[in-house]
N, C-alpha and C positions, 0 to 999 in steps of 0.2 A: 747517534745511529748513523750509519752510512746512508747516503742518498743514492738511489739506484735509478738507472734509466735503461733504455734498450741496449743490447749487446753492442760493444763498440768496434768499429774499425779503428786502426791506429790513427791518432790525431797527427796533424802536421806540427802542432805545438801544444805543450802543456804549460799553462799559466798558473803560478802559485803565489799566494799572498793574500792581501786584504780584500774582502768584499763586504760592503756595509750599506746602510741606508743613509742617503744624503738629504739633509734638510737645508734648503736655501731660503734665507731671509733677506729680501731686497728692500733697502731703505727707500722710503717714499719722499724723503727730504734729507738734507745734509745731516750727517750723524752728530748727535749731541751727547757727549759723555756724561755719565752720572744721572741720566734720566731716561724715561721711556721714549722709545723711538718707533713711530709707525712703520710697519713693514708689510709686504706681501710675502706669503709663505708657500713654498712648494716642496713636495717630497718625491724623491726618485731613488732608484737603486744605483749605487756607486761603489767606491773603493778603487784604488789605483789599478790593481791587477784585474779586477772585474771589468773596469772600463777599457783597459788595454785589450783584454780578451774579447769583449763585445765589439770593439773597433775592428779587430782582426777578423772576427766572424763576419762582420759587415763587408769586409774586403774579399770574402770568399775563402778564407783560411779555415781548415778543420781544427777546431779548438777544444781542448779539455780544460775545465776550470778546477783547480785544486785549492780549496780554501776551508776555513772553519766558520760556521754560522751558529747562532744560538738555536736552541730547541724552542723557538717561539714563533709567533705569527709572522714577524718580519723575516725570519729564516725560511719559513714555508713559502712566503710570497716571493722571496729572492729566487728560490729554486724554481718556482713556477715561471718566473720571468725569464730565467736563463735557459730553461729546457728547450724552447724552440730554436735557440741560437747556437748552443754548444752542449757538450757532454758535461755532466756535473756529478757523475757517480764517484769521482775521487774526492768530492767535497763531503764534509761531515757536519751534522748538526749535533752540538754537544749539550747534553742534559745539564741543566743548572746554569748555563751561560746565556748571555743576551747577545744578539747580533750587534756587531759594531755600528757606530753611528758617526757621521761627520756633519757638523753644522757650520755652514758658511754664511757670513754676513757680507752682503754685497752693497756697494754704493749705488747711486742712481744710474751710473754708467755701466754697471755690471762688473766693476773691479772689486777684488776681494779686500774687505776691511779687516776681517778677522776670521779665523777658522778654529773650531773646537772639535776635538776627536775623543771618542770613547772606544778604544780598541783593546780593552783588557784581554779579550779572547785571543788576541794575537800572540800572547805569551805562550799559548799552547801550540803555536806553529814552531816547534822546536826540533831537535835532532831526532827524538823518538818518532815524531810525526813524519819526518822525511824517511826514516827507516821503514815505517809501516807501508810507505807508498813507493818503495824503490822499484818494484816491478812495473808500476804504472809509469814512473818517470822515464823508464827505459824505452817506452813505446814510441815516443816522439823524437824526431831528429833535433828539434829545438825545444828548449825550456826557457821560460821567461819568469823571473822572480822579482818581486818588489822587496823593499827593505823592511816590511812588516814582519818578516820571518826573523827569528832570533839569530844571534851570532853563531851559536853552535849548529843551528839548522843550515846557515849559509856555508859553514865549513863542511858539513856533511854533504850538502848539495854539490859543492865544488869537487869534493873527492869522487862522488858518483859520476859527475860529468867527465872528469879526466879518465876515469876507469873505462867508461863506455864510449868515449870519443863523441859526445854529444855537443851541440852548440848551446851556449848559455848567454842570455841577455839579462842584465840586471838594471832595474829602474829604481833610482833612489826616490825618496818621498819627503824627507825633511832633514834638517840639520841634526837634531838629536839622534836620529836613527842611522846616521852615517857610521856610528860606532858598531853597527851590525856587520860592517864590511871588514874582512881581514886585511892585513897589510900586503899579503901576497895574493894577487888576483890572476895568477897564471891559470889559463883554462877558460877565462871569460872572453867570449867572442865580442861582446858589445856592452859598454856601460853608458847609460844615459843619465845625466845629472845636470845640475845647474851651478852657476857661479858661486852662490852663497854656500851650497852644500859642499862644493869642492874645497872652498876655504876652510870650512869646518873640519873636513876629513884630514886635511894636511896641517890644520892648526896654524894658518898663516893669514895675513891681512892683505896680501898682494891681490890685485884685481886684474892682472894680465892673464886673460883666458888662454892665450897661446902657451905661456909658461906652465900654467896649471895642466893643460892638456899633455905637455911633455912629462910632467910629473906623474900623471895618471898612467901613461904608457910605460913608465919605469917600474910600475907595480906588476907588470907581466901581462896585462890584458891586451887584446888584439886591436880593438877599436874604441874610441872615446868620442862622445858627443856632449858638449857643454852648452846649455842654453842660458840666456840672460834677458828674459822678458822680450821686449821688442828690439833689443840689440842683436847684432849678427850672431849666428850660431857658429861655434868653434867645434871643429871635428878633426880627427886625426887617427892615423895608424903609424907604424914605425917609419920615421923619416919623412912624414908628410902631414903637415898641419895646414888647414885652410879655414877660412871664415866665409860664411854665406849669409846674405841678408834674409830676413824673414819676409813673408808676404804681408805687405801693408794693407790694412783694412780701414776704411774711413770710420772715424769714431761713431758716427751716427748709425753704422751698420752692425756695430758690436752689441750683441744682446747679453752674452754671459761668457766669461772667460774660464769658468770652472773646469770644463773638460778639455781645455786646449792642450795641457801638458800630456795627458793620457793619450789623446789622439795623435799628438806628435810622436810619442814613443811607439805607438802601434805602426805609424807610417814608416818610421825608420827601420823597425824590425821587419816589416813586410818587405821593404826594399832589399835588405840583406838576405832574407829568406829566399827571395827570387833572383839572387845573384846580380843585383844592381850594385854599382859602385857605392862607396860610402857617400860621396858627393851627391849622387843621384838619390840615395836613400834619404838624405837630409832634405833634399828638394821635395820629395814625396811627403815627408813629415811636415814641413812648413806649410805646404798647400792644404793638407788634411786639417791641420790645426786652424788655419785661416777659415776654412769652411765651417768648422765646429763652433767658433766663437760667434757665428752669425745666427745661431739657433739657441733656444732655451735649454734643450736637452744636453746632457753631458756627452752623449754619443749621438752623432748625427746619423739618421737612418736612411737618407736619400743620397748617399755618396756613391759616385761612379768611379771605381778605380781606373777604368779604362780612360776616362776623361782626364784624370790626374796624370796618368802615365803619358798620355799624348801631350800634355802641357809641359812636362818636365824632362822627358827622356829624349 
């Protein structure tokens, strides 16, 4: 069934892709393979695009979330959680499907040991799904997609973006799902990815982020951002590649790194949406990510965009 809410004013951005329930299992002692390990467990709502959308909403952007959820209690709870923050009427709850889940095992420092994903429902985020929502996708100047959508959905979305002169940001999510990206990325305003995913896409072993950024730009996209953990962020547009340091957080202040990448993506998109330079947008992104890792939640709720802008612009 379609989820409905109050009649909408046009959103600033429509975010489409994965929304799921996150389970975080934090080890209470060093991990021991092959046996039981004591953990503390928490449950939150997540998914890359849902987290990006929520971060953007926290920054004052009018957001519409377009995703697929199961017709189950988790799907109902996800809708109830999102409604105060964003429009969800373009999301659907699918009969007979379960809401996606992501289970993260974290070490005692909050770093990821392993992640496990059940996103079978994402196979329904296909070309037909895009076609059903073409009118909705035309309402926002910006569209943000993650790579949970299928390859034919990505092709259809790119066609729509070019026809309607919309701005498209793509957020990659894993090495296996890099195959959902086409070879020709003309029409993409911004791609946010990491070093390992870039190597997987181009099927290379080189680790020079600058060279990989150049290769990304050769695919036709306008702007590229490549992250590499705590190493400098590489970004670029035609003829201009630069590297910027991330904001260093003392290890004792790091609570949970799970939401850092999604908050980073939201910060970069926010910057370009508000006509800041790519360099300034990366600075916004790194600061937002640094704030996020200092709390247990995947999306930090007490962020002041004004304070961030004053620090970096």
